[in-house]
N, C-alpha and C positions, 0 to 999 in steps of 0.2 A: 449731119447730112439732111436734116429736116428741110423740106422744100426742094430738094434736088431729085431729079429723076435718075438716081444712081443706085446700083446694086452694091451693097457693102458685104464683102465676104472676109471673114477672119480665119486665118490659118497660120500655123507655124511651119515655115519652109526653110530649112537650113542648108540645103544643097542646091547647086545649079540645076540639076535635073528636076528636082521637085518644083523649083520656081518656074522653070520653062513649061513643065507639064500643067501646073495649076494656074499660071498667070498669063498664059499665051494671049488671051483676049483682053487683058487688063488695060484700062486707060490711065490708071494711076495706082501707085503703090505707096502704102504707109509702112515703114519698116523700122526695126530696131537693130537686129544683128544679121539679117539675111545677106548673103554674098551677091551683091549686084555687080557682076563681072561683065567684061566685054562680050563674052559668049551669051550671057543672059540677055543683055541689052539688044544684041543682034537678033535674038529670037522673039522678043516681045515687040512686035511691029506696031501695035496700037499705043504703046506707052508714051505718055506726054509729060508726066511729072512724077517725081519720087519725093516723098516727104519723110525725113527721118526724125522720129520723136526722141531726139537725143543730141549730144554735142558733137561727137566725132563723126568723120565722114570716111574713115579708112576702110569700111566695108563696101564702099561704092567706088567703082572706077569712074572718076569724075571726067577724065579725058574722053573715055568712051561715051559717057552720057552726053557730053558736049557735042561730039561728032554725030550722035544720033538725034540731036535736037531735043533732048529730054532735060527739062528743068529739074534742078535738085534744090530742095529746101531743108533746113534743119532748125533746131531750137537751141540757140547758144546758151541760154540761161535755164535750161530744163532742170538741171540737178546740181547746181553749184553748191547749195546748202548741204545736200546729201553727201556728195563726194568729199567736201572739205571736212564734214563731221566724221565721215568714215575714216579719213586719214588720221584725224585726232584720236579716234577710238583705238586704232591700231597702235599709234604712237604711245598712248598712255598705258594700254594693256601690256605692251612689250616692255616699256620702261619700268613699269611696276611689277613685272614678272608674274602677271596674273595667271597665265597658263600653267606655269610651273607650280605656283602655290595651289591652284585648283587641283592639279594632279596629285600633289602630295597629300592634301586633305582627303581626297577620295580614296587614296591608297592606305589611309589610316595613319599617316605621318603628320601629326600636329606640330611637332617641334621641327619646323621646316624653314626657319629664318635664313639658314645658310643658302637655301635655294634662291634667295633674293640678293645674294652678294653682288655688289656693284650698283645697287639702286641709288640714284642721285636725284636731288631736288631739281625741278625744272629750271629754277633761277640760277642754277650752276651749269646749265647745259646750253648747247647751241643747236638749233634746228636749221638745217640747210635745205632750201627749196630749189630744186632744179626746174625752172619754168615759173614765171610770175604773172601768168594771166589771171583771169577772174577767179579760178579755183585756187591758184597759188596764193593770191592776195587774201582771199577769204580764210584760207588755212593759216596764214600768218597772223591775221586778226585774232583767230581763235587761240593760237599758240601763245600769243603775247599775254592773254588773260591768265594763263597758267604760269607765266614768268619766263618762258623761253626767250633767249636772244635769237632773233631770226636773221639769217643771212640768205641771200638769194643770187642765183646765176640765171640770167636770161639774155642771150646775145641779141635778141630782137627788141629789147626794151632799154631806153635811156636810163642811165644810173640815177638821175634825179627823180624819175618816176618810181623806181624801186624804193628809193629813200622815202618818197612821199607815201608809199604803200606800207611803210613801217618796217622795212628790212634794210640791212646793210648790203649794198651791191658788192659782189666779189667775183673773181674768175672761177672757172670750173675746178682747176686743180686746188686753189685755195679753199674752196668749199669742201672738197673731199678731205682735205687735210685737217680742217677745223671742226667739222660738224660731228656732233655726237649722234645725230639722227639725220639721215638724208631722205627726203621725200620727193618723189617724181611727180611733176605736174605738167607734162608735155604731151602733144599729140604724137601719133605714130606716123613718122615721115621718113624718107631716106636719110635725112640729117640726124634724126634721133634714134634710128634703129641701132640696137646694141650700144646705146650711149653708156650704159653700165656694163662695159666689157670686163673680161677678167683683169685686164690692166687697171681699169678705173676702180673696180671693186677692191683690188689689192692696195690702192692708194688711199682708201678710206681710213680714217682714224681707227686705231685698234680699239675694239670694244664697241664700235658704232653699230647702229641699226639702220636697215634699209626699208623704206616703205614704197610700194608701187600700187597706186590706185588709178593709174593712167591707162596704159595699154600693154598687152603682151608684146614681146619682141624688143623691149627696151633693155632687158636685163639678161646677161648670160647666167641662166639658172643653174647650170652645172657648176660653174665657178663660184657662184654665190653659196651653194650648198657646201662646197669644199671649204670655203673660207669660214663658214659657220662651224663646220665639224672641227676645223683646226683652231677654232676660238680666236681667230683674228677679228671676226665680227661676232657680235653678241646675239644677233637674230634678225628676223625680217618679217614684215607684214605684207602679204601678197594677195591682191584682189584680182589681178589679171595675169594670165599665163600666155606663153607663146602658143601653146596648143591648148585649146579649150573644148571640152573639159581636159584637164591635165591627165597624162598617162598615170596609171597607178604606180609605175616605177619611177616617176619623177622624184629625184633625190630630195627635193625640198619637203615632200610630204612625209618623209621619214624622220624629220627633225623636230624635237620638242620645242626648240627655240624659234620655230617658224609658225606664225599665225596666218591662216589662209581663209579666204571667203570666195564664193562662187561668182565673181564678177558682179557683185551686188552693191558696190559703193554708190551707185546711182539711184538705188531703189528707196522709195518711201510711198506711202499711200498718196501723198500729195504730188510727188513727181510723176506718178502714173495716172493721176486723175484726168 
């Protein structure tokens, strides 16, 4: 802001009331996860522009912003490297049963090889990507280095472009049936909400793993926990929850086969620079 006659105020405001109270006179907002709802927009009479330093826009009511004449900007390549790397970290940690091995050693159980039952080489496994945008394609590139065969479902992308990105294009149901690991790389929209419903999760290959580094609301978390408890699914890596922070009684938090992180896939020193 050097050279501008502007006052810059930094605050964390995660509720509508806090935003309205603290930003009533703001001409511009730079946000990460603040809820910019129609109510907030209606109260911020001076607001002219919102800049989100991230990829997703689901925390902003875009239609309400348009009606109010407020311009919305974002950074589509802000954290592609971070999110795709985080996805691979969860995939490898779960596939190699690192959480179970770590717990066994800390509990004094060195002879714990049986805790890794089912571990399989990556070149014998299929990684299924739901969504093949920039992060999906970068995840595919990383996964192929380890030897995974990558298949992808993206109804908005031509099959030839998926092939050019190094993945085999397939339908949704075929992906669920074939993939040893299913990784979500889609935005939160009415179309994708609950895309991994109880029915979809039950159609996943027995012993498969689910990864979500995209958005909360894409996965039926109760059904996922139930299928892991019943050992239809081997585990899950979850960075985003429908309710954030998740309730302490969220059933996923009670499962050793679930690896979680606090919506941190986007973070690095560089992505926040």
